[in-house]
C-alpha distance (Angstrom), angle and dihedral (degrees) to the residues before:
residue distance angle dihedral
M1 . . .
K2 3.81 . .
K3 3.73 119.0 .
I4 3.80 131.1 -136.6
L5 3.93 126.5 -166.5
A6 3.77 115.0 -152.4
V7 3.83 117.5 -167.8
D8 3.75 141.8 165.7
G9 3.87 94.8 44.7
I10 3.76 107.7 -58.9
S11 3.89 116.8 -166.7
D12 3.74 112.7 -96.7
K13 3.94 91.2 -125.8
G14 3.73 94.2 69.3
I15 3.87 91.9 43.5
E16 3.76 90.5 49.6
M17 3.82 91.3 52.9
L18 3.82 91.4 50.7
R19 3.86 93.3 46.1
A20 3.73 90.2 65.8
E21 3.80 90.3 72.4
F22 3.97 108.4 12.0
E23 3.71 142.3 37.6
V24 3.80 110.2 -100.9
D25 3.90 123.8 -166.8
V26 3.87 114.6 -162.6
R27 3.79 120.5 -149.0
D28 3.74 107.6 168.3
K29 3.87 90.5 -177.2
I30 3.72 122.5 30.7
S31 3.75 134.4 163.4
H32 3.72 120.9 -132.7
E33 3.80 90.0 -115.2
E34 3.70 90.4 55.4
L35 3.82 93.6 45.9
L36 3.89 89.6 53.0
E37 3.85 88.9 51.5
I38 3.73 98.1 53.8
I39 3.68 107.3 26.4
P40 3.83 94.6 92.2
N41 3.81 87.7 72.1
Y42 3.76 98.1 60.5
D43 3.79 133.6 84.8
A44 3.87 93.3 -167.9
L45 3.79 138.9 24.6
M46 3.77 130.9 -152.7
V47 3.86 118.3 -164.0
R48 3.71 142.1 161.5
S49 3.89 119.6 -160.8
A50 3.79 102.6 -67.3
S51 3.90 99.8 76.0
K52 3.72 119.4 69.2
I53 3.80 110.8 -138.6
T54 3.79 99.2 -159.4
A55 3.68 132.7 173.0
D56 3.83 92.0 -95.9
V57 3.87 89.0 56.4
I58 3.75 90.8 48.3
D59 3.90 95.0 47.0
R60 3.83 87.4 57.3
A61 3.83 94.6 45.9
A62 3.74 95.2 93.9
K63 3.76 96.4 167.1
L64 3.80 100.9 31.7
K65 3.66 115.6 127.1
I66 3.93 104.0 165.9
I67 3.81 137.6 21.3
G68 3.79 111.6 -156.9
R69 3.93 117.0 -158.2
A70 3.69 111.2 -160.2
G71 3.71 97.0 -147.1
V72 3.87 135.6 28.5
G73 3.74 111.1 -83.1
V74 3.84 118.2 73.2
D75 3.77 100.1 -176.4
N76 3.84 89.8 118.9
I77 3.85 88.9 64.7
D78 3.79 123.6 71.8
L79 3.87 99.2 -126.9
N80 3.78 94.8 -177.9
A81 3.83 90.0 55.8
A82 3.83 92.5 44.8
T83 3.80 94.7 48.3
A84 3.78 92.1 49.0
R85 3.80 90.5 54.4
G86 3.86 89.6 46.2
I87 3.86 89.9 -115.4
I88 3.91 109.4 152.8
V89 3.86 113.3 -133.3
I90 3.76 118.2 -157.2
N91 3.61 136.6 -179.0
S92 3.75 139.8 -177.6
P93 3.88 104.1 -113.2
G94 3.86 94.2 174.1
G95 3.81 105.5 31.3
N96 3.79 97.9 83.5
T97 3.88 98.1 28.5
I98 3.72 96.8 109.7
A99 3.84 93.1 44.4
A100 3.87 95.1 50.7
T101 3.85 90.5 43.2
E102 3.92 91.6 50.2
H103 3.84 90.4 45.3
T104 3.74 93.6 51.2
F105 3.91 90.0 51.6
A106 3.74 90.0 45.8
M107 3.87 92.1 51.3
M108 3.77 89.5 48.5
L109 3.75 92.0 52.7
S110 3.67 95.1 42.6
M111 3.82 91.5 52.9
A112 3.83 93.7 44.6
R113 3.81 93.4 49.6
K114 3.82 96.7 34.7
I115 3.78 90.0 -126.2
P116 3.84 99.9 158.1
I117 3.81 95.6 55.0
A118 3.79 92.4 40.3
N119 3.69 91.4 53.3
A120 3.75 95.7 45.4
T121 3.81 92.5 52.0
V122 3.81 95.4 47.1
H123 3.86 85.0 53.4
Q124 3.78 86.3 55.7
G125 3.75 93.4 52.7
Q126 3.82 98.6 -98.4
W127 3.59 128.8 132.0
N128 3.95 108.0 -163.8
R129 3.67 105.3 157.9
K130 3.92 97.1 154.8
E131 3.80 92.6 49.7
Y132 3.84 94.1 58.2
V133 3.66 102.6 50.4
G134 3.91 108.5 148.8
V135 3.69 139.6 -170.3
E136 3.78 133.1 -103.2
L137 3.83 125.0 -117.3
K138 3.82 94.2 -147.2
G139 3.70 110.0 105.3
K140 3.77 96.0 8.8
T141 3.86 123.9 117.6
L142 3.62 119.2 -115.1
G143 3.85 118.5 -158.2
V144 3.75 113.6 -154.4
I145 3.81 115.5 -164.9
G146 3.77 106.4 -161.9
M147 3.78 119.1 27.3
G148 3.72 102.2 -155.4
R149 3.73 124.7 122.0
I150 3.70 95.2 -57.1
G151 3.78 100.3 38.6
A152 3.77 89.9 48.9
G153 3.83 89.8 47.8
V154 3.90 90.1 52.3
A155 3.77 90.4 45.7
K156 3.93 90.7 52.8
R157 3.89 88.6 52.3
A158 3.70 95.5 46.5
I159 3.85 92.0 52.8
A160 3.68 88.8 52.0
F161 3.87 86.0 55.4
G162 3.84 88.1 55.6
M163 3.92 93.0 -103.6
K164 3.76 123.9 147.4
V165 3.87 108.8 -128.7
I166 3.66 128.2 -152.8
G167 3.84 117.1 -172.0
Y168 3.74 133.1 -155.6
D169 3.84 121.3 -169.7
P170 3.80 128.1 133.0
Y171 3.83 89.7 -131.8
L172 3.77 97.2 42.8
S173 3.93 107.5 117.8
E174 3.71 123.3 -159.7
E175 3.77 91.4 -116.0
R176 3.84 91.7 55.0
A177 3.80 91.0 46.7
N178 3.72 91.4 49.1
D179 3.74 90.6 54.1
L180 3.65 91.7 52.6
G181 3.82 95.4 44.9
V182 3.89 90.9 -117.7
K183 3.65 130.7 138.5
V184 3.90 114.1 -128.8
G185 3.88 111.3 -131.3
T186 3.73 140.0 175.1
F187 3.88 115.0 -110.1
D188 3.82 90.6 -108.4
E189 3.78 91.6 47.7
L190 3.87 91.5 50.2
I191 3.81 96.6 47.6
S192 3.81 93.5 47.5
T193 3.87 97.9 47.4
A194 3.86 107.2 32.1
D195 3.89 122.8 99.7
F196 3.84 90.3 -161.5
I197 3.79 124.7 28.8
T198 3.76 121.6 -166.5
V199 3.83 124.5 -178.2
H200 3.81 123.9 -143.5
M201 3.85 103.5 167.3
P202 3.89 131.3 116.3
L203 3.73 118.1 -104.0
T204 3.88 106.9 -101.2
P205 3.75 134.5 147.9
D206 4.00 85.1 -93.2
T207 3.84 95.2 52.3
K208 3.73 97.7 37.2
N209 3.97 105.9 115.1
M210 3.82 88.1 -3.7
L211 3.88 86.1 152.2
A212 3.71 106.1 44.1
L213 3.90 131.9 146.2
E214 3.84 90.0 -78.5
Q215 3.78 92.3 59.6
M216 3.74 94.4 37.2
K217 3.84 89.5 60.0
K218 3.73 88.2 56.8
M219 3.88 93.1 54.3
K220 3.76 128.7 103.7
A221 3.81 116.8 -88.9
G222 3.63 110.1 -93.3
V223 3.82 95.6 20.8
R224 3.93 118.4 162.8
L225 3.87 122.5 -152.8
I226 3.77 131.1 -151.3
N227 3.68 127.3 -169.0
C228 3.91 119.0 -177.9
A229 3.87 93.1 144.3
R230 3.84 115.4 73.2
G231 3.84 132.0 -26.0
G232 3.77 112.1 -110.6
I233 3.94 98.0 40.0
I234 3.79 83.9 97.5
N235 3.72 117.2 40.8
E236 3.65 106.2 -120.6
N237 3.82 97.5 -158.9
D238 3.81 90.9 49.8
L239 3.81 92.9 46.3
A240 3.84 89.6 53.2
A241 3.79 88.0 52.2
A242 3.75 94.6 46.0
I243 3.83 91.0 49.8
K244 3.79 91.4 51.6
E245 3.91 93.7 47.5
G246 3.84 89.2 47.3
I247 3.74 93.6 -116.8
V248 3.83 91.3 123.3
A249 3.76 116.7 39.3
G250 3.93 97.3 -156.0
A251 3.68 145.7 -18.6
A252 3.74 139.0 -157.3
I253 3.73 116.1 -157.5
D254 3.83 129.3 -175.8
V255 3.82 100.9 163.0
F256 3.86 130.3 55.1
V257 3.81 139.5 -167.8
E258 3.83 90.3 -119.9
E259 3.83 118.9 25.6
P260 2.97 128.5 -126.3
I261 3.74 93.4 30.9
K262 3.72 121.3 -127.1
P263 3.88 123.8 -111.9
D264 3.87 90.0 -107.8
H265 3.96 95.1 53.2
P266 3.78 107.3 145.4
L267 3.82 92.8 -126.6
L268 3.78 96.6 58.1
G269 3.65 117.1 103.7
L270 3.76 97.4 14.5
K271 3.83 121.0 131.0
N272 3.70 120.9 -117.6
I273 3.84 95.4 26.5
V274 3.84 123.5 115.1
L275 3.87 113.3 -158.5
T276 3.78 128.1 -172.5
P277 3.73 130.6 176.7
H278 3.76 102.5 -108.2
L279 3.87 96.3 -68.7
G280 3.92 99.2 150.0
A281 3.88 90.1 113.3
S282 3.80 97.5 29.7
T283 3.72 104.4 115.9
V284 3.73 126.2 111.9
E285 3.74 89.6 -120.5
A286 3.71 95.8 49.9
Q287 3.74 95.4 46.6
I288 3.92 92.4 52.7
G289 3.95 88.7 44.7
V290 3.83 96.8 51.8
S291 3.85 91.3 42.8
L292 3.68 94.5 52.0
D293 3.85 93.5 45.5
V294 3.79 91.9 52.2
A295 3.73 93.8 42.4
E296 3.86 89.5 54.3
G297 3.86 90.4 52.5
I298 3.71 93.2 47.2
R299 3.81 91.7 48.6
A300 3.79 91.9 51.7
A301 3.78 92.6 46.4
L302 3.84 96.0 50.7
N303 3.72 89.2 48.3
G304 3.72 93.2 54.2
E305 3.87 95.7 -111.5
P306 3.85 123.6 132.5
V307 3.79 115.1 -86.3
A308 3.79 113.2 -134.8
A309 3.88 102.9 -163.6
A310 3.81 108.1 46.9
V311 3.84 122.9 142.6
N312 3.74 97.1 -152.4
M313 3.71 99.7 52.0
A314 3.77 140.1 46.0
P315 3.94 106.9 -56.8
V316 3.75 114.8 -120.5
S317 3.86 126.2 -174.5
Q318 3.81 115.4 -141.1
Q319 3.91 90.1 -111.8
V320 3.87 90.3 56.2
M321 3.83 91.0 42.6
R322 3.79 91.7 59.4
I323 3.85 89.1 51.1
I324 3.84 96.5 49.2
A325 3.71 103.4 29.9
P326 3.93 93.2 92.0
Y327 3.71 89.8 54.7
L328 3.75 97.9 53.5
N329 3.71 101.6 84.3
L330 3.90 88.3 42.1
A331 3.82 91.2 52.6
E332 3.78 92.2 50.5
R333 3.82 92.0 47.7
L334 3.82 89.9 52.1
G335 3.77 87.7 52.5
G336 3.79 89.9 53.0
T337 3.62 92.2 48.4
I338 3.68 97.1 49.4
Q339 3.86 89.8 50.5
A340 3.94 89.2 57.7
L341 3.84 91.4 46.2
A342 3.95 95.8 47.3
D343 3.72 118.1 103.3
G344 3.74 102.2 -133.4
A345 3.68 131.1 -35.3
V346 3.76 113.7 -4.3
K347 3.81 113.5 -125.3
K348 3.73 102.1 177.5
I349 3.91 135.8 18.2
E350 3.72 120.1 -160.8
V351 3.81 114.3 -165.5
T352 3.83 113.1 -170.9
Y353 3.80 123.9 -171.0
N354 3.75 124.2 -157.0
G355 3.75 129.8 -172.0
D356 3.85 135.2 16.3
I357 3.79 92.0 -25.0
T358 3.80 88.2 73.6
D359 3.92 88.1 73.6
V360 3.73 91.9 71.3
N361 3.84 136.8 55.6
T362 3.83 107.4 -80.0
G363 3.72 97.2 178.9
L364 3.81 96.0 109.1
L365 3.85 87.5 50.7
T366 3.84 90.7 51.7
T367 3.97 87.7 50.4
A368 3.88 88.1 51.6
V369 3.81 90.3 56.8
V370 3.84 89.0 51.2
K371 3.73 90.5 47.6
G372 3.72 91.2 48.8
L373 3.94 89.0 48.3
L374 3.78 97.3 51.3
N375 3.72 105.2 34.0
P376 3.86 93.6 80.8
V377 3.70 96.3 51.7
L378 3.87 105.9 37.7
E379 3.77 126.0 74.6
K380 3.69 93.3 -144.7
E381 3.72 121.9 78.3
V382 3.81 110.5 -97.3
N383 3.74 116.5 -153.8
Y384 3.81 138.2 157.6
V385 3.75 92.0 -79.1
N386 3.77 101.4 51.8
A387 3.88 103.5 27.9
P388 3.69 96.8 89.0
M389 3.90 90.5 51.4
F390 3.85 93.4 47.2
A391 3.79 86.9 52.0
K392 3.75 93.2 49.2
E393 3.77 92.7 47.9
R394 3.80 90.9 52.5
G395 3.78 93.5 49.4
I396 3.81 94.4 -111.5
K397 3.78 109.4 153.8
I398 3.78 114.2 -147.4
V399 3.79 120.9 -152.7
E400 3.72 124.4 -177.2
V401 3.84 121.8 -163.6
K402 3.86 132.1 -174.6
R403 3.73 125.1 -159.7
K404 3.65 135.6 -179.6
D405 3.81 96.6 -165.2
S406 3.75 118.3 123.3
V407 3.88 120.1 -89.9
D408 3.66 133.9 172.6
F409 3.73 92.3 -97.0
A410 3.79 134.5 53.2
N411 3.86 90.5 -120.8
L412 3.76 128.0 12.2
I413 3.74 135.6 -176.9
T414 3.79 115.4 -157.7
V415 3.88 120.6 -170.9
T416 3.79 121.5 -168.4
A417 3.58 123.7 -175.8
H418 3.81 125.7 -160.7
S419 3.83 123.2 -156.8
K420 3.81 133.5 149.9
G421 3.77 91.0 -2.6
K422 3.76 90.3 -59.1
S423 3.82 128.1 105.5
C424 3.78 135.7 -157.2
T425 3.84 129.2 -168.8
V426 3.72 137.2 -156.5
K427 3.82 128.2 -179.1
G428 3.68 133.3 -160.0
T429 3.83 141.9 178.1
L430 3.81 140.7 166.8
F431 3.75 125.9 -92.7
G432 3.85 99.6 -160.4
T433 3.90 97.5 -47.6
E434 3.72 96.4 -29.5
G435 3.91 119.3 102.2
R436 3.82 117.4 -131.3
I437 3.78 133.1 -173.4
V438 3.90 102.1 -136.2
E439 3.80 102.3 176.1
I440 3.76 136.2 21.9
N441 3.91 114.9 -170.8
N442 3.78 93.0 -27.5
F443 3.88 96.2 -42.9
R444 3.76 112.5 121.7
V445 3.89 109.9 -131.4
D446 3.70 139.3 157.4
V447 3.85 106.3 -143.8
D448 3.82 128.7 167.8
P449 3.77 100.1 -144.9
H450 3.79 95.5 -155.0
A451 3.91 102.3 122.7
R452 3.85 133.0 -1.3
L453 3.79 124.1 -21.4
L454 3.79 126.1 -157.7
I455 3.95 107.7 -162.8
C456 3.72 117.2 -163.9
P457 3.85 127.4 173.9
H458 3.76 105.5 -155.8
I459 3.77 147.6 168.1
N460 3.82 108.1 -78.7
R461 3.83 99.8 -127.2
P462 3.90 133.5 116.8
G463 3.75 118.6 -76.7
V464 3.82 99.5 26.3
I465 3.89 94.1 107.3
G466 3.72 92.4 43.9
M467 3.84 92.1 51.2
I468 3.72 92.8 54.3
G469 3.81 90.0 44.6
T470 3.80 90.3 54.2
L471 3.72 93.8 48.0
M472 3.76 92.3 51.2
G473 3.72 94.8 46.7
A474 3.81 92.5 49.9
R475 3.86 88.4 55.7
G476 3.84 94.9 48.1
I477 3.80 94.5 -108.6
N478 3.77 113.5 142.0
I479 3.81 119.8 -145.1
S480 3.89 111.4 -150.3
G481 3.68 97.3 178.3
M482 3.77 145.3 10.0
Q483 3.82 139.6 -162.7
V484 3.76 130.1 179.9
G485 3.68 114.9 -159.6
K486 3.95 125.6 -165.2
T487 3.78 130.7 -153.7
E488 3.74 137.9 -173.7
I489 3.87 90.4 -91.7
E490 3.89 103.6 100.4
G491 3.83 117.6 -122.7
T492 3.95 93.2 13.0
S493 3.72 127.3 109.0
L494 3.77 135.9 168.4
M495 3.85 121.8 -129.8
V496 3.69 116.8 -159.4
L497 3.79 113.9 -170.5
T498 3.88 126.0 -171.5
I499 3.67 107.1 -142.4
D500 3.78 127.7 -161.3
N501 3.84 98.1 -162.5
D502 3.78 137.8 51.9
I503 3.85 111.3 -92.6
P504 3.84 112.8 -137.6
I505 3.66 116.0 -131.0
D506 3.79 90.9 -115.4
V507 3.75 91.5 58.3
L508 3.77 91.5 46.8
N509 3.83 90.1 50.7
E510 3.89 87.7 50.9
V511 3.67 91.8 54.6
K512 3.91 90.5 49.6
A513 3.74 89.1 50.7
L514 3.82 95.1 61.4
D515 3.73 109.8 106.6
V516 3.72 91.3 -134.8
I517 3.82 94.9 58.8
F518 3.79 120.3 79.0
D519 3.77 94.0 -166.5
A520 3.94 141.4 -23.4
K521 3.82 123.7 -142.9
L522 3.72 123.1 -172.7
V523 3.92 119.8 -150.5
N524 3.71 114.1 -168.4
F525 3.83 109.1 -172.2
Y526 3.77 91.4 -179.8
A527 3.83 84.3 71.0
V528 3.78 90.0 53.8
C-alpha cells in the first residue's frame, strides 16, 4: 500500500479522505533531520508552511511522486529540485482565498483603529480613549500590489467601505480592472499616491524587498502597509526604521522572513504595528478546504490519474481536464511514434490542433507529446512535470499551433518533428474514446497504437506483405494487426504492423535489408 506523510498540522478531513485508500502517517511537528530520515519511505507528502522541503529532502525521497502544499504559496518547497526529479507539486490556490482576504482586511482595520493596543490596555484596567484615535477607511486610497484572487477580494471589500482602489499587477488588464472597479496604476504611481498599501504577490527574486526604505521614502506621508502574503516582500529592517523615523505611520504584518520570529526582531515593541503569527489561512473553513483540495490531488496522482492543480506543470481546470483526458494517451503515443520516425536528434516539435479542442487549454496535451518523444531515449523517467524541462535542456523547441480550418475529423492532433533539415509528421484523432493514428508522413492509415508498431515504407507490388509476414512468423513474432497506407507517390506504400512481441535488432536489420523495403522503424509503446 502506498504511504503518505502529513506534517505541519493538516486538517483531519483531508487525511480521512486519503486513509480510505492509502496508509497515512501524521507528524504535526517534525524537524528537518527527522524528515530527512523518514522521507525515503513515502510516496506522497502533505505540508503547510512550517516544513522546508529543500533539495536535500527531495534527493532522499526515492519513492516520492507528489508534494501537496495545503495553502497557496510554495516558497517552502524547492520547485526546481522537485521538477528535475519529476515530482508533482500541487497547492490549493482557492481553498484559503476567503480566509486570507478577510484577514488582510481585519489587519487593515485593526491597524487603522488601533484595536490591538486598545484591547490590551482595557484588559489591563486602563481607559485611554484619547490616546487611541484612529483613521477612517472611507475616502482613502488603497494600493493593491498583486491583483490575483486575494488581491481582487481585498479590493472588492475596500470599495464596499468607500475606498478608492489602485491596482498594480503585470497581468491586470484594463477590462478586468474595470470589472473590479479598480484603477490600473504603475508601481511608482501606486506607492506615491496610496494611503494604505497591501501586497499580494508570491515571494520571488523580483518581489523580494519590493518595498524597502528606498520605496518607503517615495510614499505618501502617513502611509500604512499591510503584508499578509509572504515574508520578505516588505523589508522588515527597513520597515522598522521607517516607522521610527515617521516615514510610515503604521503597519500590519502577518508573515515574516523567518518564522517564528526571534525575541530581538526589529518590529517587536514598536508602536503602530500589528503583528500576527501567520494567521492568514487560519480559519476552520480554510483548513478543511485546503486539506481536501490537496488530498484529492494526491489521490489522483497516486492512482495514476491526471492532476489538475499542479504548480510545476501546465495548469488545467477540471472542466478542461474532462475534455482533454481522452486525448492524453493518444498525444503521448504520437510523440513516441514521431521519435521513432525522426532522422537523428529532434530540434523542433510542432504540435497542431484542429477542431473544437482548440477552444480549451491544450498545454498538457503538448506536454504529453513531449513526454512520449523523450521517454524512449532518456535514462531518467520522463513525466508531465519534467518533460518540458528535459526538452529545454536538449535544445528542443516546442511550438503549439491551433487552427479552426476544416479537416476530415472533428478533432485532429498533428505532430511534426524537425531534425537535420528533414521533417516527419504523424496525425491522430479519437474514434469514440479510442485513439487512432490516421496519417504517417502523408500515408493515410487507421492504426490502434496500443502495443508495438513496425512501420515500413515499401515498393507497392505483390508479395511484399507476405514476405514480411513470413519473416516475422519464422522468428516467432506475432502480427496482431496490419494497415497499408497509400500516398500520391506512385509505387510506394506504407505498411504498419501491430506486433505482440519484441523485435530483436537483428530481425529489424533483416527487414531493412530487403530490397523491397525502403526503411523499417520500430515503435515500442511499452517503453513509453
